[in-house]
N, C-alpha and C positions, 0 to 999 in steps of 0.2 A: 270778403267772405259771403259764403253762401246764407241765404235767408233762413233762418231756422224758425219753426213754430214754437210758440209758447211751451208746450209739452217738451219738444226735443231740448229745447235750452233748460228745462227744469231737470231732464235726466242728465244732461251734461254736467250741471252745477251738482247734482248729488253724487256723481262720480268723482268730480274735482274733490269735493268734501271728504271723500273716501280715499283718497290717494289713488284716484284713477281706476279701482276695480271694486265692483259688487257682486254678490251672488244675485241671481235672478229674482229668487224669492224675496230677498230682502229690498231689493230696488222695487219691486211689484209693491211692497208693503208701504215703502215710502211714498209712492205716486198715488197710492189707494184713495187718498182723501182729495186729490187735486184733479184726476182724470182716470179714465179707463182705457184699454187698447194698448197696453205697455208693449207687448209682443210686436205689434203691428208697427209702433213708433220707433222701437229698436231696429226693426227689419230695414226701415227708411234710413235710420242713421248708419246702419252698416253699409247700404248701398252708397251714401254719402261719404263714407270712409271716417266717420267720426267714433265709431265703436267697432269692437271686434268679440266674436264669441264662437263656438263651435256650432257648426250646422247653420241651416238657413234660417231657422226660426228658433230662438233659445227656448231650451227646456228649463224646468223648475231646479235644475242642478247647475246650469250653466253659470260661467264666470263672465261676466261683462266688463270688457276692458277699453278705457277711454284710448284713443288712438292719436288726436290732434290736441 
């Protein structure tokens, strides 16, 4: 399995806790106390095939879905 950063692991865990899908705004709120740069981390996770959402960078209304 590919090495994931602490932030990437945190996002994946939050998605798992919410049945594999979260609205971007809700996910950003969950991550706010832990770290910044959620969009960039999601972009990296999408490139690695762990999550999917519409577009290249998620918008505020995007639905983030766990793929693996």
